[in-house]
N, C-alpha and C positions, 0 to 999 in steps of 0.2 A: 530496840532497833538502833538507838543512838550509840550504844557502845560498839556495835558492829560497824557503823559508819566511821567512828573515830579510829577503829582498828584498821579499816581499809585505807583511810586517809593517811595514817601513820605509815602503813606499809608502802603506799604509793610514794610518799616523800622519801622514805628510806631507799627505795629502788631507784629513784631519780638521782639520789646522791651517791649511789654506789658506783665503783669503778668497774666497767665492763672490760674484760680482757679478751682481745682478739689475738689468737696465736700468731706470732711473727709479724704483727702489724708494726710498721715503722721501726723495725729492728734490722739494722744493716746486716746482711749476710757476710760472713767472713769466708773468703775463698779457701777451699780445702783441696788437698791433693787427692782425696779419696775419690775413686772412680776408675774408669778405663781410659787409657791413653795410647796414642801412637806417636812415636818419635823417630825422626830421621837423624842419623849420626854423621858427623864429620870426624873421621879418625885421623889423628895427627901422627901417631907412631905406635909401634908394638905389633903383636901378632895379628890384630884385626885390620891393619893398614891395607891389605889387598881388597878388603870388602868395601868398595866404593859406594854401594847402594844399601848399606847396613841400616836396618830399621828394627826398633824394639816395640813390642806391645806390652803394656803394663796393666796390672790390676792392683791398685793401691786400696787395700781394705781399711775400713774405718777404724779397726782395732790396732792398726800399726804394722800389719804384715803385708807383704806384697809378693807378686809373681811377675817374672819377666820372661818373654819369649821373643825370639828374633826370626827374621826371614832366613836365617842360616842355621836354624836348630837341627835340620836334617844333615848338615855337613859337619864333619869333625872340625874343631874339637869341642863344640859347645852345645849341650842340651839346655833346656830351660833353667832359669835361675830362680832362687827363692830367697827372701830376705825380710828386712824390716825397714820402716821409715818413721821419721819424726819431724815435727815442726821445730825450727830453730829460731824463728823470728817472724815478723810480719811478711807474709808471702815468701818466706824462706823455708826450705825443707832439705833434709838429707836422707838419702836412701843407702843402705848397705845390703848387697845381695851376693850370694855365692852360687857357683855353677861348677859342674864337674867337667874335666877335660878328658877326652877320649882320643884314641888313635884308630885309624882304619885297620882292618886285618891285612896282614902281609899277603895272604893267599885266599882265594875264593873258598877253599875247603874249610877255612876257619869259621866262615859264616854258617856252614851247614854242620860243622862238628861241635857246635855249642860254644865256640869262642866268641867271635863277633868283635864289636867295638869295645875294646878293653879300656878300663880307666887308667889314666896316666898321671892324674893329679887333680887340682881344682884351681879355681880363680875366685878372686873377690873384686867386686866393683863398688866404689864409693862415688855416689853422684850427688852433687850440690845443685839444688834446683831453686830457681827464682820464678815464682808464679806471677803471671800478669794480673793486674788489678781486677779484671773481669773473670778470672779463674778459668779461662778457656784455653790458654797457651802457657808454655813455659820455655825458658832457656836454662841449660845446665852445662856443667863441666863434669867430666867423668875421668876417674883414674882407675885403672884395672891392674891388678897384680896377679901373676901366675905362680903356682907352686907345684912341685913334683909330688909323687905319691907319699913321700916321707914328710911333706910339709915344708921343704926347703925351697927358697926362691928359685924360680925357673925362668928361662928366657921367654920373652914375649910380652912383658908388662908394657903398658902404654897409657895414652890419654886420648880423649875425644871431647867434642862438644855435641850438644843435641838441642833440637827444637821439637817440643812436644805439643800435641793438639788433643784436646779432650774428645773422646768418642761419644757421640750423641745420636739420638734419633732425629 
């Protein structure tokens, strides 16, 4: 019996001295851009200047890819955009995404004849994002460049700023 009591006593002392790990206890969380966002843009120049109420919806995936859609996706020239994002510093991020540019059909018959909204080129957007310390809002600067179907620069490039808010329950 005595060896069993010694073994239990040794086990009790060892357990009392061991470090218990609680996941994420006292570990500060680092704000991440990953998640869903809604941003309001203020366009300064370029093809998007007439869009005074332009908004973007984003999905920044944990793996570094992203998708952007706007409240003008149904209007030419811009369907949703797809791209990548990365962290560049503390609360600093950069996103680069591409979208296709289309033109409306010249005649109604083009819609029913299989034509429709033909591609005329593409655009790239580079967004520099500063995330708030609480990870719930951000401010950004945006530069967008437009290219024709051959990949040559096209008119309409411009700049904007944005304020984003994380979408939550």
